[in-house]
C-alpha positions in Angstrom: 138.1 70.8 65.6 134.5 70.2 64.5 133.2 66.7 63.9 133.1 67.3 60.2 136.7 68.3 60.2 137.6 65.3 62.2 135.8 63.1 59.7 137.8 64.7 56.9 141.1 64.1 58.7 140.1 60.5 59.4 139.0 60.1 55.7 142.4 61.3 54.5 144.1 58.8 56.8 141.5 56.1 56.4 141.1 55.6 60.1 137.7 54.6 61.5 136.2 56.6 64.4 136.8 54.8 67.7 133.8 53.5 69.6 131.3 54.2 66.8 128.1 52.1 66.6 127.1 50.5 63.3 124.4 53.2 62.8 127.0 55.9 63.4 129.4 54.3 60.9 126.7 54.3 58.2 125.9 58.0 58.9 129.5 59.0 58.9 130.0 57.1 55.6 127.1 58.9 54.0 128.5 62.2 55.1 131.9 61.4 53.7 130.3 60.5 50.3 128.4 63.8 50.3 131.7 65.7 51.0 133.2 63.9 48.1 130.3 64.8 45.8 130.6 68.5 46.8 134.1 68.4 45.2 133.0 66.8 42.0 131.6 68.4 38.8 132.0 68.6 35.1 135.1 70.8 35.5 136.7 69.1 38.5 140.5 69.2 38.3 142.5 66.0 38.8 143.7 67.1 42.1 140.2 67.7 43.3 139.0 64.3 42.1 141.9 62.8 44.0 140.7 64.5 47.2 137.3 63.1 46.6 138.7 59.6 46.3 140.2 60.1 49.8 136.7 60.9 51.2 135.3 57.9 49.4 138.0 55.6 50.8 137.1 56.9 54.2 133.5 56.2 53.6 134.3 52.6 52.7 136.5 52.2 55.8 133.4 53.3 57.8 130.9 51.1 55.8 132.5 48.6 53.4 129.1 47.6 52.0 128.1 51.2 51.0 127.4 50.7 47.3 127.3 54.3 46.4 130.8 54.9 47.7 132.1 52.0 45.5 130.2 53.4 42.5 131.5 57.0 42.8 135.1 55.8 43.4 134.9 53.8 40.2 133.8 56.9 38.3 136.6 59.0 39.9 139.2 56.4 39.0 137.8 56.3 35.4 138.0 60.1 35.2 141.7 59.9 36.2 142.3 56.9 34.0 143.7 55.0 37.0 143.6 51.4 38.3 141.2 49.7 35.9 141.2 46.6 38.1 139.9 48.5 41.1 137.4 50.2 38.9 136.0 46.8 37.9 135.9 45.6 41.5 134.2 48.8 42.7 131.5 48.5 40.0 130.9 44.9 40.9 130.6 45.8 44.6 128.3 48.7 43.7 126.0 46.3 41.9 126.3 43.7 44.7 125.4 46.2 47.4 122.6 47.7 45.3 124.0 51.2 44.8 121.2 53.7 44.3 123.6 55.9 42.3 124.4 53.0 40.0 120.8 52.2 39.5 120.0 55.8 38.5 123.1 56.1 36.4 124.2 59.3 38.2 127.4 60.9 36.9 128.7 64.0 38.7 131.0 64.7 35.8 128.2 65.0 33.2 125.7 68.0 32.9 122.2 67.3 31.7 122.2 70.7 29.8 125.8 71.8 29.3 124.7 74.6 26.9 121.6 75.7 25.0 122.1 74.8 21.4 118.8 76.1 20.0 116.1 78.4 21.1 112.9 76.7 22.2 110.2 79.3 22.0 107.2 77.0 22.6 106.7 75.3 26.0 106.3 71.6 25.9 105.0 70.2 29.2 105.2 71.8 32.7 106.2 70.0 35.8 106.5 71.0 39.4 107.5 69.5 42.8 106.3 71.6 45.7 107.4 70.6 49.2 106.4 72.3 52.4 107.0 70.9 55.9 105.6 72.5 59.0 105.1 69.4 61.1 107.9 66.9 61.6 107.9 63.5 63.1 107.2 63.5 66.9 110.0 63.2 69.5 112.9 63.1 67.1 111.9 65.6 64.4 112.7 69.2 63.8 111.1 72.2 65.4 107.6 73.0 64.0 107.3 75.7 61.4 104.3 78.0 61.2 103.8 78.7 57.5 105.9 76.2 55.4 103.1 73.7 54.5 100.5 76.4 54.0 102.9 78.3 51.7 103.6 75.2 49.7 99.9 74.4 49.2 99.2 78.0 48.2 102.0 78.0 45.7 100.9 74.7 44.2 97.4 76.1 43.8 98.9 79.1 41.9 100.8 76.8 39.5 97.6 74.7 38.8 95.4 77.8 38.4 94.3 77.9 34.7 94.2 81.6 34.9 97.8 82.0 36.3 100.3 79.2 36.5 98.7 77.0 33.8 100.5 73.8 35.0 98.6 70.6 34.4 97.2 69.6 37.8 98.4 66.0 37.5 102.0 67.3 36.9 102.2 69.4 40.1 103.4 67.0 42.8 102.6 68.5 46.3 104.3 66.9 49.3 103.5 68.4 52.8 104.2 67.2 56.3 104.0 63.4 56.6 104.1 62.9 52.9 107.4 64.8 52.5 109.8 62.1 53.5 113.4 62.0 52.2 112.5 59.0 50.0 109.4 60.6 48.6 111.0 63.8 47.7 113.9 62.1 45.9 111.5 59.8 44.1 109.4 62.7 42.8 112.5 64.7 41.8 113.7 61.7 39.8 110.3 61.2 38.2 110.4 64.8 36.9 114.0 64.5 35.9 113.3 61.4 33.8 110.1 62.6 32.2 110.8 66.2 31.4 112.0 67.0 27.9 114.3 69.8 26.7 111.3 72.0 25.7 109.6 71.6 29.1 109.4 73.9 32.1 110.3 72.5 35.6 109.7 74.2 38.9 111.0 72.9 42.2 109.9 74.7 45.4 111.0 73.7 48.9 110.0 75.3 52.2 111.5 73.7 55.3 114.4 73.8 57.7 118.0 73.9 56.4 121.0 72.7 58.3 124.7 73.2 57.9 126.9 70.2 58.3 128.9 71.9 61.1 128.6 75.0 63.1 131.6 76.6 61.5 130.5 76.3 57.9 128.0 78.9 56.6 126.2 76.8 54.0 123.1 74.6 53.8 124.3 71.1 53.3 121.0 69.3 54.3 117.3 70.0 54.1 115.1 68.6 56.9 112.4 66.3 55.7 109.5 64.9 57.7 111.4 61.9 58.8 114.7 63.6 59.6 116.0 62.7 63.0 117.6 65.7 64.6 118.6 64.2 68.0 122.2 64.1 67.0 124.5 65.2 64.1 125.0 61.6 63.1 121.3 61.1 62.8 120.9 64.2 60.7 123.6 62.9 58.4 121.8 59.7 58.0 118.2 60.9 57.6 118.1 64.4 56.1 118.1 65.2 52.4 121.6 66.4 51.2 121.7 69.5 49.1 124.3 67.9 46.9 121.8 65.2 45.9 119.2 67.8 44.9 121.8 69.6 42.8 123.0 66.4 41.2 119.4 65.6 40.0 118.8 69.1 38.8 122.1 69.7 37.1 123.0 66.2 36.1 119.7 64.5 35.2 117.0 67.1 34.3 117.3 68.0 30.6 114.6 70.7 30.7 116.1 74.0 29.4 113.8 76.1 31.6 114.2 75.0 35.2 113.5 77.1 38.3 114.5 76.0 41.8 113.1 78.0 44.8 114.1 77.6 48.4 112.5 79.0 51.5 114.7 77.3 54.0 115.2 79.5 57.0 112.3 80.8 59.1 112.2 83.3 61.9 112.0 81.7 65.3 113.3 78.3 64.0 117.0 78.6 65.0 120.0 80.3 63.6 120.2 81.5 60.0 121.1 78.7 57.7 120.0 79.4 54.1 121.5 78.7 50.7 125.2 79.6 50.3 126.9 80.8 47.2 128.3 77.3 46.8 124.9 75.7 47.0 123.5 78.1 44.4 126.5 77.6 42.1 126.0 73.8 42.0 122.3 74.2 41.3 122.8 76.5 38.4 125.7 74.6 36.9 125.3 74.0 33.2 122.6 76.0 31.3 118.9 76.9 31.6 118.8 77.1 35.5 117.4 79.8 37.8 117.9 79.5 41.6 115.9 81.7 44.0 116.4 81.8 47.7 114.0 83.6 50.1 116.9 85.4 51.8 120.6 86.0 51.7 123.0 83.7 53.6 122.8 84.3 57.4 119.5 86.1 57.1 116.1 84.9 58.4 113.0 84.4 56.3 110.1 86.0 58.2 106.5 85.0 58.6 103.4 86.9 59.6 99.8 85.7 60.2 100.6 82.2 59.0 102.2 83.2 55.8 105.8 83.7 54.7 106.5 87.2 53.3 108.5 85.7 50.4 105.9 83.2 49.2 103.0 85.5 49.8 104.6 88.2 47.6 105.5 85.6 44.9 101.9 84.4 44.7 100.4 87.9 44.8 102.7 89.4 42.1 102.2 86.4 39.8 98.4 86.5 40.1 98.4 90.3 39.4 99.9 89.6 36.0 98.0 86.3 35.5 101.3 84.5 35.4 102.4 86.4 32.3 105.5 88.2 33.6 109.1 87.5 33.0 110.8 85.7 35.8 113.4 88.4 36.3 110.8 91.1 36.5 108.7 89.0 38.9 111.7 88.4 41.1 112.5 92.1 41.2 109.0 92.9 42.4 109.2 90.2 45.1 112.6 91.3 46.3 111.3 94.9 46.8 108.1 93.7 48.5 109.9 91.5 51.0 112.5 94.0 52.0 109.9 96.7 52.5 107.4 94.5 54.4 109.9 92.8 56.6 111.6 96.1 57.4 108.2 97.7 58.3 106.9 94.8 60.3 110.1 93.7 62.1 112.7 96.3 61.5 114.9 93.5 60.0 116.5 92.8 56.7 115.4 90.0 54.4 116.6 90.2 50.9 115.7 87.4 48.4 118.4 86.5 45.9 118.4 84.9 42.5 121.2 83.3 40.4 121.1 81.8 36.9 123.2 79.8 34.6 125.5 81.8 32.3 123.3 80.6 29.5 119.6 80.7 30.4 116.5 81.5 28.4 114.0 83.9 29.8 111.1 82.1 31.6 107.5 83.3 31.8 105.9 81.1 34.5 102.4 81.3 33.2 103.0 80.3 29.6 100.5 77.7 28.6 101.5 74.2 27.5 102.1 74.4 23.8 102.3 78.2 23.9 105.0 80.8 23.5 106.1 83.2 26.2 105.5 86.2 23.9 101.9 85.1 23.5 101.5 85.1 27.3 103.2 88.5 27.7 100.9 90.0 25.1 97.8 89.0 27.2 99.2 90.5 30.4 
């Protein structure tokens, strides 16, 4: 039985782990909350919500002062129309313990863009968060990556280029290495989510290590940030950036109807393949207007050469060739072919980028200018 499975069993029985330190308790509680959040969504069935409550109860057994666990349990009970007295107590406890989720008014049962009600041909503003981490904190951080920070910087330059990406420079937030802490990434994501309007374009790009929560599960549950402590699984639970938090912000708080999320989260020479799973991509594209791109399929490696990742290098090259005026689906098809051919020729390996989108998603032309229409951009290509 893996540690994660043990935590789940203990959560169901509300039994604390024997001999755990206070820090371990807090990390275990956070992980149990994330397991609960992975079950919740706009279409979660009552039985699924009940399962999530068990995880939240386990989290509170581990850490009674965990405000987020109180807050999410109150939402779950409200969803089930159960125990209004406990709902009230949990909300009071969430406020008393300064719940971050309560402060941000997060609601896993509500989608920011449940459907697209009207076509928005003109682009409002353009926002981007670009994260690349090659160097992690000394002694306790993850293994160094060769190209992640450089790839992120190059991609940010593409977006800001007035002849290609056409993003306002002050609305492209670049976080690399020491600046890319868990707190800083979440803060910038929230900044974009609260400022972006329905007519805007939002791009989120992340290049770093990914980590599954246990060896037997083939999905990325966490992204390593600069300050992630990888000396133990408990420390990872307590310091990394949970994928479910990223998807909650993207699907639950960002109202932009044209949103692209790009992950380059597994790099050759940096451990076993742990990239986006189908479940991760499904959560990110929940609702409408979302595109999710991963640099490789699950259980594949993302390869680098001469200080550049093949995926990001092709993405930048192909976008510049068309001055940014290319439909996202066409751009992705070109990048997918490039990466497969170049990695196959250089390493004799398979790397196949993948893309998923919401059932309802407007076409995106990355280089459309602020205040302009996609068709105008395509006409200039």
